C-alpha positions as CSV (number, residue, x, y, z in Angstrom):
1,M,27.8,30.9,24.2
2,I,27.1,29.3,27.6
3,A,24.6,27.0,26.0
4,A,26.9,25.9,23.2
5,D,29.5,25.0,25.7
6,R,27.0,22.9,27.7
7,R,26.1,21.1,24.5
8,K,29.8,20.3,23.9
9,E,30.1,18.9,27.4
10,R,27.3,16.3,26.5
11,V,28.7,15.1,23.3
12,G,29.6,11.5,24.0
13,Q,27.7,11.2,27.3
14,S,25.4,8.5,27.3
15,Y,22.2,7.9,29.2
16,D,20.8,4.5,30.3
17,T,17.1,3.2,30.1
18,G,16.7,4.0,33.9
19,Q,17.6,7.7,33.4
20,R,15.4,8.0,30.4
21,E,12.5,6.7,32.4
22,L,13.3,9.1,35.4
23,F,13.4,11.9,32.8
24,E,10.1,11.1,31.2
25,T,8.1,10.9,34.7
26,A,9.6,12.8,37.5
27,G,12.0,14.7,35.3
28,S,9.2,16.1,33.0
29,R,7.1,17.1,36.2
30,L,9.8,19.0,37.7
31,F,10.7,20.9,34.5
32,E,7.1,21.8,34.1
33,E,6.6,23.1,37.6
34,I,10.0,25.2,37.3
35,A,8.7,26.7,34.0
36,A,5.3,27.4,35.5
37,R,6.8,29.4,38.3
38,G,9.4,31.2,35.9
39,G,12.3,29.8,37.9
40,V,13.0,29.0,41.5
41,P,15.7,29.8,43.9
42,E,18.7,27.6,44.1
43,D,17.7,26.3,47.7
44,D,14.1,25.8,46.7
45,G,12.6,22.7,48.3
46,L,11.4,21.6,44.8
47,L,15.1,21.0,43.8
48,T,16.5,19.9,47.1
49,E,13.8,17.3,47.8
50,Q,14.5,15.8,44.4
51,P,18.4,15.8,44.1
52,E,18.6,12.9,41.6
53,V,16.0,14.4,39.3
54,T,17.5,18.0,39.6
55,A,21.0,16.5,38.8
56,L,19.6,14.6,35.7
57,L,17.9,17.8,34.4
58,K,21.1,19.8,35.0
59,S,23.3,17.3,33.2
60,L,20.9,17.3,30.3
61,G,21.2,21.1,30.0
62,L,17.5,21.6,30.8
63,L,18.1,23.6,33.9
64,H,20.5,26.7,34.1
65,T,21.4,28.9,37.2
66,D,21.1,32.6,36.3
67,P,24.3,34.0,38.0
68,A,22.6,37.4,38.5
69,S,19.4,36.4,40.2
70,R,20.8,33.1,41.5
71,R,17.7,31.3,40.4
72,V,17.4,28.2,38.4
73,V,15.4,28.6,35.1
74,V,14.5,26.1,32.5
75,V,16.2,26.1,29.0
76,D,14.5,25.7,25.7
77,P,14.5,21.9,25.0
78,Q,14.7,22.2,21.5
79,S,18.1,23.7,21.9
80,V,19.3,20.7,24.1
81,Q,17.7,17.8,22.3
82,G,20.3,17.5,19.5
83,G,23.1,17.1,22.0
84,V,21.5,14.1,23.5
85,V,19.6,12.4,20.9
86,T,22.2,12.7,17.8
87,P,25.0,10.9,19.8
88,L,22.5,8.1,20.5
89,G,21.6,7.8,16.8
90,Q,25.2,7.6,15.9
91,Q,25.9,4.9,18.5
92,G,22.8,3.0,17.0
93,A,24.4,3.2,13.6
94,T,27.6,1.9,14.9
95,L,26.1,-1.0,16.6
96,I,24.1,-2.0,13.5
97,G,27.1,-2.0,11.6
98,E,29.0,-4.0,14.1
99,S,26.2,-6.6,14.4
100,S,26.2,-6.9,10.5
101,R,30.0,-7.7,10.7
102,W,29.4,-10.2,13.5
103,A,26.7,-11.9,11.6
104,N,29.0,-12.1,8.5
105,A,31.8,-13.6,10.5
106,F,29.3,-16.1,11.9
107,A,28.2,-17.0,8.4
108,S,31.6,-17.7,7.2
109,L,32.2,-20.1,10.0
110,G,28.9,-21.7,9.2
111,Q,30.1,-22.3,5.8
112,A,33.3,-23.9,7.1
113,Y,31.3,-25.9,9.6
114,R,29.0,-27.4,6.8
115,R,32.0,-28.3,4.5
116,S,33.6,-30.1,7.4
117,P,33.6,-33.8,6.9
118,S,33.7,-34.5,10.7
119,T,31.7,-32.5,13.0
120,I,30.6,-33.5,16.6
121,E,27.3,-34.8,15.4
122,G,28.8,-36.5,12.3
123,P,27.6,-36.1,8.8
124,I,23.9,-36.6,9.7
125,T,22.3,-34.4,12.4
126,Q,18.5,-34.8,13.6
127,L,16.7,-31.6,14.0
128,A,13.4,-31.4,16.1
129,G,10.6,-28.7,16.2
130,D,11.9,-25.3,16.3
131,Q,15.5,-26.4,15.5
132,I,14.4,-27.0,12.0
133,D,13.4,-23.5,11.2
134,R,16.4,-22.1,13.0
135,F,18.7,-24.4,11.0
136,L,17.1,-23.5,7.7
137,E,17.2,-19.7,8.6
138,D,21.0,-20.1,9.2
139,V,21.9,-22.1,6.2
140,V,19.6,-20.3,3.6
141,T,21.0,-16.9,5.1
142,G,24.5,-18.3,4.5
143,A,23.8,-19.7,1.1
144,Q,26.4,-18.6,-1.4
145,S,25.4,-19.9,-4.8
146,E,22.3,-22.3,-5.0
147,L,19.1,-23.4,-3.4
148,L,17.3,-26.4,-4.6
149,T,13.9,-27.2,-2.9
150,A,11.2,-29.8,-3.5
151,Q,8.1,-28.9,-1.5
152,P,5.0,-31.3,-1.3
153,Q,1.8,-29.1,-1.1
154,A,0.7,-30.6,2.3
155,G,1.9,-28.9,5.5
156,R,2.8,-25.3,4.4
157,S,0.7,-22.7,5.9
158,A,0.3,-19.3,4.5
159,A,2.3,-18.0,7.3
160,A,5.1,-20.2,6.8
161,L,5.0,-19.3,3.1
162,R,5.3,-15.6,3.9
163,I,8.3,-16.2,6.1
164,A,9.8,-18.4,3.6
165,A,9.2,-15.7,0.9
166,T,11.1,-13.0,2.9
167,R,14.2,-15.2,3.5
168,D,14.3,-16.7,0.0
169,V,14.0,-13.3,-1.8
170,E,16.8,-12.0,0.4
171,A,18.9,-14.9,-0.8
172,L,18.1,-14.4,-4.4
173,Q,18.9,-10.7,-4.0
174,R,22.4,-11.8,-2.9
175,G,22.8,-13.5,-6.3
176,V,21.9,-17.0,-5.1
177,E,20.2,-19.2,-7.7
178,M,17.1,-20.9,-6.8
179,R,15.0,-23.8,-8.3
180,T,11.8,-25.1,-6.5
181,I,9.5,-28.0,-7.4
182,Y,5.8,-28.4,-6.3
183,Q,3.1,-30.7,-7.1
184,H,0.5,-29.8,-9.6
185,A,-2.1,-29.0,-6.9
186,A,0.0,-26.0,-5.8
187,R,-1.2,-24.1,-8.8
188,R,-4.7,-23.8,-7.1
189,N,-3.3,-22.7,-3.8
190,R,-3.4,-18.8,-3.4
191,A,-0.5,-18.6,-0.7
192,T,1.6,-20.8,-3.0
193,R,0.9,-18.5,-6.0
194,D,1.7,-15.5,-3.9
195,Y,5.2,-17.0,-2.9
196,V,5.9,-18.2,-6.5
197,A,5.1,-14.6,-7.6
198,A,7.4,-13.0,-5.2
199,V,10.6,-15.4,-5.8
200,S,9.9,-15.5,-9.5
201,T,10.2,-11.7,-9.7
202,E,13.7,-12.1,-8.2
203,G,14.9,-14.7,-10.7
204,A,13.8,-18.0,-9.2
205,E,12.4,-20.8,-11.2
206,V,9.5,-22.9,-10.2
207,R,8.0,-26.1,-11.7
208,T,5.4,-28.7,-10.8
209,L,4.9,-32.4,-10.9
210,D,1.9,-34.8,-10.9
211,E,3.5,-37.2,-8.6
212,F,4.2,-37.1,-4.7
213,F,7.7,-36.6,-3.4
214,N,9.0,-35.7,0.1
215,R,10.6,-32.5,1.1
216,L,14.1,-31.8,0.1
217,I,16.2,-28.6,0.5
218,V,19.7,-28.5,-0.8
219,I,22.1,-25.6,0.0
220,D,25.2,-24.9,-2.3
221,R,25.2,-28.8,-2.9
222,E,26.9,-29.0,0.6
223,V,24.2,-29.7,3.0
224,A,20.7,-31.2,2.4
225,V,17.6,-31.2,4.8
226,I,15.0,-34.1,4.4
227,P,12.2,-35.3,6.7
228,S,13.0,-37.9,9.3
229,G,10.2,-40.3,8.5
230,D,6.7,-39.4,8.4
231,N,7.0,-37.0,11.5
232,L,7.0,-33.6,10.2
233,D,8.6,-32.3,13.5
234,L,11.7,-34.2,12.7
235,A,14.2,-33.6,10.0
236,L,17.7,-34.6,9.1
237,A,20.5,-32.2,8.1
238,I,22.9,-34.3,5.8
239,R,26.5,-33.1,5.0
240,D,27.9,-36.3,3.6
241,V,29.1,-35.2,0.1
242,G,28.0,-38.6,-1.5
243,L,24.6,-38.5,-0.2
244,V,24.0,-34.8,-0.9
245,A,25.2,-35.7,-4.6
246,Y,22.6,-38.6,-4.6
247,L,19.8,-36.3,-3.5
248,V,20.8,-33.6,-6.1
249,D,20.5,-36.2,-8.7
250,I,17.0,-37.2,-7.7
251,F,16.0,-33.5,-7.7
252,E,17.3,-33.0,-11.2
253,R,15.3,-36.0,-12.5
254,F,12.2,-34.5,-11.0
255,W,13.1,-31.1,-12.4
256,E,13.4,-32.4,-16.0
257,R,9.9,-33.9,-15.9
258,G,8.5,-30.8,-14.2
259,R,6.2,-28.2,-16.0
260,P,6.9,-24.3,-15.5
261,F,4.6,-23.0,-12.7
262,T,4.0,-19.8,-14.4
263,S,2.9,-21.3,-17.8
264,R,-0.6,-20.6,-18.8
265,E,-0.6,-22.2,-22.3
266,A,-3.7,-24.2,-22.9
267,G,-1.7,-27.3,-24.0
268,T,0.3,-27.2,-20.6
269,L,-2.8,-26.7,-18.5
270,A,-4.7,-29.6,-20.4
271,S,-1.7,-31.9,-19.9
272,I,-1.7,-31.1,-16.1
273,A,-5.2,-31.8,-15.8
274,E,-4.9,-35.2,-17.6
275,E,-1.8,-36.1,-15.4
276,Q,-3.8,-35.4,-12.2
277,R,-6.8,-37.5,-13.6
278,A,-4.5,-40.4,-14.6
279,M,-2.8,-40.5,-11.2
280,T,-6.3,-40.4,-9.4
281,I,-7.4,-43.3,-11.4
282,R,-4.1,-45.3,-10.8
283,M,-4.4,-44.7,-7.1
284,L,-8.0,-46.0,-7.1
285,V,-7.1,-49.1,-9.2
286,E,-4.3,-49.9,-6.8
287,G,-6.8,-49.7,-3.8
288,H,-5.0,-47.0,-1.8
289,S,-7.0,-45.3,1.0
290,D,-8.6,-41.9,0.5
291,A,-6.1,-40.3,2.8
292,A,-3.0,-41.8,0.8
293,C,-4.6,-40.7,-2.3
294,A,-5.0,-37.2,-1.3
295,K,-1.7,-36.9,0.1
296,R,-0.1,-38.1,-3.0
297,L,-2.1,-35.8,-5.0
298,G,-1.4,-32.8,-2.8
299,V,-5.0,-32.0,-2.3
300,S,-7.3,-31.9,0.7
301,P,-9.5,-34.9,1.3
302,R,-12.6,-32.9,0.2
303,T,-11.0,-32.0,-3.1
304,Y,-10.1,-35.5,-3.6
305,A,-13.7,-36.5,-2.9
306,G,-14.7,-34.2,-5.6
307,Y,-12.4,-36.0,-8.1
308,V,-13.9,-39.3,-7.2
309,A,-17.3,-38.0,-7.6
310,D,-16.4,-36.8,-11.1
311,L,-15.2,-40.2,-12.0
312,K,-18.1,-41.9,-10.7
313,Q,-20.3,-39.9,-12.9
314,E,-18.0,-40.5,-16.0
315,Y,-17.8,-44.2,-15.4
316,D,-21.5,-44.4,-14.5
317,A,-20.6,-46.0,-11.0
318,Q,-22.7,-46.0,-8.0
319,T,-20.1,-47.2,-5.3
320,R,-16.3,-46.9,-5.0
321,F,-16.0,-50.7,-5.7
322,Q,-17.9,-50.4,-8.9
323,L,-15.8,-47.5,-10.0
324,G,-12.6,-49.4,-9.3
325,Y,-13.8,-52.5,-11.2
326,R,-14.9,-50.6,-14.2
327,M,-11.6,-48.6,-14.5
328,A,-9.6,-51.9,-14.0
329,Q,-11.6,-53.5,-16.8
330,Q,-11.0,-50.4,-19.1
331,E,-7.3,-50.5,-18.3
332,A,-7.2,-54.3,-19.1
333,S,-9.1,-53.8,-22.3
334,G,-6.7,-50.9,-23.1
335,R,-3.6,-53.2,-22.6
336,Q,-5.2,-56.0,-24.7
337,R,-5.9,-53.7,-27.7
338,A,-2.2,-52.4,-27.5
339,R,-0.9,-55.8,-27.5
340,R,-3.1,-56.8,-30.7
341,R,-1.9,-53.6,-32.4
342,T,1.6,-54.7,-31.6
343,R,1.2,-58.2,-33.1
344,E,-0.5,-56.8,-36.2
345,E,2.4,-54.4,-36.9
């Protein structure tokens, strides 16, 4: 009965980190020494020399004074633990719920902010470095209906894709619709395939294109994020309704020309290979640098060098100059034949 009364007294009593650390160290040692001696007198130096530790153990209910012998004895920790740990767990659950409500309140304010035509920064805000990821985390978390993303293959690490997968899957599970466009080269990237598998399972649609495009993210058709020039550490957050609508129109045009990422039909794969080959030839004929060609194709410089080597063999060319000349000749001959057929018809 006495132990039950002590437990009732402790309900609602909280202990801070310092008390817990004191309990783990000096408190545990004092408890073990008293237990080993089978209890000690009330005025024993073991207790009086450590008044703070003694008081803590008594407040926890781990020490009890036997009225008959006037000795301080230890109490079974198992009978005491629930009175201390359970309230802490309840407080934790309350704090988690409260933090969730605070997050929802901030999310609703974020929506109002993004819809506002006049913010402190104006309709376009420049983001730098870590600001970009923090901003994207905020707006994607607050998305209500739709996410549109165009992601060139270059610049996305496996770690970044894993983070994006977690964030985007959460959005999809909230009922947000999502469409993403990659370059054809993304089909050969393991990390990208894993990402696509994760979001596709939750209902996202993913397509690929042969041509290069800049990164674009549009949230609820209210805010868009695009690169600020060629510097990947700078981005622009756009809230202007007209500009966002224009970017959505560009996305839709890309989307119509894209091919489903998950398609494994022989005809689709053959067409993709032919589109990549045609772009490689076009870039070579136009005289772009290897770095520019690799970027536009969404492949590494080594992979692009392999494409060029295959074309050299196909056209029986020894040098890059010979290759470009012979491809240009063939292209010119093809145009001449096309014009002759047109006249004959």
